[in-house]
C-alpha positions in Angstrom: 217.4 67.8 237.6 219.8 68.6 234.7 222.8 66.5 233.9 225.0 69.7 233.9 224.7 73.2 235.2 226.6 76.2 233.8 228.3 78.2 236.5 230.7 80.1 234.2 228.9 83.4 234.9 228.7 82.7 238.6 230.3 85.1 241.1 232.2 83.6 244.0 231.3 85.0 247.4 228.5 87.2 246.1 226.3 86.4 249.1 229.0 85.9 251.6 228.8 88.1 254.7 231.6 87.7 257.2 229.6 89.7 259.8 226.4 87.7 259.5 225.0 86.5 262.8 223.3 83.1 263.1 220.3 82.8 265.4 220.2 79.2 266.5 216.7 78.1 267.5 216.4 76.6 270.9 213.7 74.0 271.5 212.1 73.6 274.9 210.4 70.5 276.2 206.6 70.9 275.7 205.9 71.1 279.4 208.6 73.7 280.0 207.4 75.8 277.0 203.8 75.6 278.2 204.8 76.8 281.7 206.8 79.8 280.4 204.1 80.6 277.8 201.5 80.8 280.5 203.8 82.7 282.9 204.6 85.2 280.2 200.9 85.6 279.4 200.2 86.3 283.1 203.0 88.9 283.2 201.8 90.3 279.8 205.2 90.0 278.2 206.5 88.0 275.2 207.6 84.5 276.0 210.9 85.1 274.2 211.6 88.2 276.4 210.8 86.3 279.6 213.0 83.4 278.7 215.8 85.7 277.7 215.5 87.6 281.0 215.6 84.4 283.1 218.5 83.0 281.1 220.4 86.3 281.5 219.9 86.1 285.3 221.1 82.5 285.3 224.3 83.6 283.5 224.9 86.2 286.2 224.5 83.7 288.9 226.8 81.2 287.2 229.4 83.9 286.6 229.3 85.0 290.2 230.4 81.6 291.4 233.1 81.0 288.8 
């Protein structure tokens, strides 16, 4: 590591994107992940698609009682 770095030719905000979307990883417990992985395989769909579908349905149920 250098003692000093020259940022005099740097450009502020060059890589800033105000519309950037951040995808936050969601970690499932191993037994839950295993269950959904097997269930998705049985249905011949991607695990991510299955989990998103199920979470979407849960959102609708929650919204219906609020």
